[in-house]
C-alpha positions as CSV (number, residue, x, y, z in Angstrom):
1,M,113.7,9.5,123.0
2,S,114.5,12.6,124.6
3,D,112.9,15.7,126.1
4,V,115.1,18.3,124.8
5,T,116.3,19.2,121.2
6,I,119.4,16.9,120.5
7,N,122.8,18.8,120.0
8,L,124.4,18.4,116.2
9,T,128.1,17.2,116.4
10,P,129.9,17.8,113.3
11,T,129.4,14.2,112.8
12,L,125.9,14.2,113.2
13,Y,125.5,17.0,111.0
14,R,127.2,15.2,108.2
15,Y,125.2,12.3,108.8
16,L,121.9,14.3,108.7
17,C,122.9,15.9,105.3
18,R,124.1,12.5,104.1
19,V,120.8,10.5,104.3
20,S,118.5,13.5,104.1
21,L,119.6,16.5,101.8
22,R,118.5,16.5,98.3
23,E,120.1,19.9,97.3
24,P,120.1,20.3,93.4
25,A,123.3,20.7,91.8
26,V,122.6,24.3,90.7
27,L,122.0,25.3,94.9
28,K,125.1,23.5,95.5
29,K,127.1,25.3,93.0
30,L,125.4,28.7,94.0
31,R,126.1,28.0,97.7
32,E,130.0,27.1,97.0
33,E,130.3,30.5,95.3
34,T,128.7,32.3,97.8
35,H,131.1,31.2,100.2
36,K,133.9,32.6,98.0
37,L,132.6,35.9,99.3
38,N,132.5,38.5,102.1
39,G,129.4,37.9,104.3
40,A,129.3,34.3,103.1
41,R,127.5,33.6,106.3
42,M,124.6,35.3,105.6
43,Q,123.4,32.5,103.4
44,I,120.9,30.2,105.0
45,S,122.0,26.4,105.2
46,P,121.1,23.9,102.8
47,E,118.7,21.8,104.8
48,Q,117.0,24.9,106.1
49,G,116.6,25.5,102.4
50,Q,115.1,22.1,101.8
51,F,112.9,22.4,104.9
52,M,111.8,25.9,103.5
53,A,110.8,24.2,100.1
54,L,108.8,21.4,101.5
55,L,106.9,24.4,103.6
56,V,106.0,26.1,100.4
57,E,104.9,22.8,98.7
58,L,102.9,22.3,101.7
59,L,101.4,25.4,101.6
60,G,100.7,25.4,98.1
61,A,102.3,28.4,97.8
62,K,102.1,30.5,94.4
63,K,102.6,34.2,95.9
64,T,105.9,34.9,97.8
65,I,108.2,37.5,99.5
66,D,111.9,37.2,100.2
67,I,113.0,39.9,102.7
68,G,117.2,40.0,101.8
69,T,118.3,38.5,98.3
70,F,122.1,38.3,99.0
71,T,123.1,35.9,96.5
72,G,119.7,34.4,95.9
73,Y,120.1,31.2,97.4
74,S,116.6,31.6,99.3
75,A,114.7,32.9,96.4
76,L,116.1,30.1,94.3
77,V,115.0,27.5,96.7
78,V,111.2,29.1,96.7
79,A,111.2,29.2,93.0
80,L,112.3,25.8,92.3
81,A,109.3,24.6,94.6
82,L,106.7,27.2,93.3
83,P,104.2,25.8,90.4
84,P,105.3,27.0,87.0
85,E,102.6,30.1,87.7
86,G,104.7,30.7,91.3
87,R,106.3,34.2,91.8
88,V,108.7,35.3,94.2
89,I,109.3,38.9,94.9
90,T,112.7,39.6,96.6
91,C,114.0,42.6,98.2
92,D,117.6,44.0,98.6
93,I,119.1,47.2,98.7
94,D,122.6,45.8,97.1
95,T,123.2,45.1,93.6
96,Q,126.2,43.4,93.3
97,A,125.2,40.1,95.4
98,P,122.0,40.1,93.4
99,S,124.1,40.2,90.1
100,L,125.7,36.8,90.8
101,A,122.2,35.8,91.9
102,K,120.6,36.5,88.8
103,L,123.2,34.1,86.8
104,F,121.8,31.1,88.9
105,W,118.3,31.9,88.7
106,E,118.6,31.9,84.8
107,E,120.8,28.4,85.1
108,A,118.3,27.0,86.8
109,G,115.5,27.9,84.2
110,V,113.2,29.9,86.7
111,A,114.1,33.5,86.5
112,Q,110.9,34.3,85.2
113,K,109.3,33.3,88.4
114,I,111.6,35.9,90.5
115,D,111.1,39.5,90.4
116,L,113.8,41.3,92.1
117,R,113.2,44.7,93.6
118,I,116.3,46.7,94.3
119,A,115.0,49.1,97.0
120,P,114.5,49.4,101.0
121,A,112.1,46.3,101.5
122,L,110.0,48.5,103.6
123,E,109.1,50.5,100.6
124,T,108.8,47.7,98.3
125,L,106.2,46.6,101.1
126,Q,104.7,49.6,101.5
127,K,104.2,49.7,97.8
128,L,102.9,46.0,97.5
129,L,100.2,47.0,100.3
130,D,99.4,50.3,98.4
131,E,98.8,48.4,95.2
132,D,96.0,46.1,97.5
133,Q,97.8,43.3,97.5
134,A,97.4,42.9,101.1
135,G,96.2,38.8,102.3
136,T,97.2,38.0,99.1
137,F,100.6,36.2,99.9
138,D,101.3,32.7,100.6
139,F,104.8,32.6,102.4
140,I,107.4,35.1,103.4
141,F,110.7,34.9,104.4
142,I,112.6,37.4,106.6
143,D,116.6,37.6,106.5
144,A,117.5,41.3,106.3
145,D,118.6,43.9,108.7
146,K,117.8,42.9,112.2
147,T,117.1,46.3,113.5
148,N,113.8,46.5,111.2
149,Y,112.6,42.7,111.8
150,L,109.8,44.0,113.5
151,H,108.5,46.2,110.9
152,Y,109.3,43.8,108.5
153,Y,107.2,41.5,110.5
154,E,104.3,43.7,110.6
155,K,103.8,44.3,107.3
156,S,104.3,40.8,106.3
157,L,101.4,39.7,108.5
158,T,99.1,42.2,106.9
159,L,100.4,40.7,103.3
160,L,99.8,37.3,104.2
161,R,96.5,35.6,103.6
162,T,95.1,33.7,106.4
163,G,96.8,30.6,106.6
164,G,100.1,31.9,105.2
165,L,103.5,31.7,106.9
166,V,106.1,34.0,107.5
167,A,109.8,32.4,108.3
168,I,111.9,34.6,110.2
169,D,115.8,33.7,110.0
170,N,118.4,34.0,112.4
171,V,116.3,34.0,115.7
172,L,118.8,32.5,117.9
173,W,121.6,34.5,116.4
174,D,124.3,32.5,117.2
175,G,123.3,32.0,121.1
176,K,123.6,35.6,122.0
177,V,120.0,36.3,122.2
178,A,120.4,34.0,125.5
179,D,123.3,36.2,126.7
180,P,122.3,39.1,129.1
181,A,125.9,40.5,128.5
182,V,125.1,40.8,124.8
183,D,123.4,44.1,124.1
184,D,124.2,45.3,120.2
185,K,121.5,46.6,118.5
186,N,120.9,43.7,116.3
187,T,120.9,41.6,119.2
188,L,118.4,43.5,121.1
189,A,116.1,43.9,117.9
190,I,116.1,40.0,117.7
191,R,115.4,39.6,121.2
192,A,112.9,42.1,120.9
193,C,111.2,40.4,117.8
194,N,111.3,37.0,119.4
195,E,109.5,38.3,122.7
196,K,106.7,40.1,120.6
197,L,105.8,36.9,118.6
198,A,106.0,34.9,121.5
199,S,102.8,36.7,122.6
200,D,101.3,37.6,119.5
201,A,97.6,35.8,119.4
202,R,97.3,37.0,115.5
203,V,99.7,33.7,114.5
204,T,100.3,30.0,115.7
205,L,103.8,29.9,116.5
206,S,107.2,27.8,116.2
207,M,110.7,28.3,116.7
208,I,113.0,25.7,115.0
209,P,116.7,25.1,115.7
210,I,117.8,24.6,112.3
211,G,120.3,26.9,110.6
212,D,120.9,30.2,113.2
213,G,117.3,29.6,114.4
214,L,114.1,30.0,112.2
215,T,110.7,31.1,113.3
216,L,107.6,30.0,111.7
217,A,104.4,32.2,112.5
218,R,101.0,31.1,110.7
219,K,98.8,33.7,110.2
220,R,95.3,32.9,112.2
């Protein structure tokens, strides 16, 4: 037993993946294609994707939002975990990386579940609110520009149903959030988001040391 989280050495990480990772071939192929691109580190790790799929299944989710599409790995993870009538609205301002995503969504047979919105994510979220969709979403994943994290969180909380879950990526930010000498705008924004959630009575909270850190906040 241990009273602290175990450190994942490369050897232990490989073991973890060998005995627990069930990554579908299409997801592995997409991940490998993404690694050839600039900005490949923006993609979530496969074990985090599998964890998110489990959360979606546990929630019985049908309506979800993916804030930050990139090459579509997280949207595909969620879409594969959703029932046939489930839907993912995925938001991005880029058109190039999501064009790769569409190929894999088609290959996986879930393109009909994924609604790609090319626009600033805050505009897309506000449009959903204007369409009276507040309180109707089951799961929202935030993994976009860090300076807007708090804005994404507030709108997400409004869009979520009671008992719905928001998952926020990169909350440990390669350890920089714990280093007071680091004060760039992205690090400051993530710190501010973490501090806000730590005392937010509207949610039940857990920060998970998976990938680059994942915060889970369940709307009360």
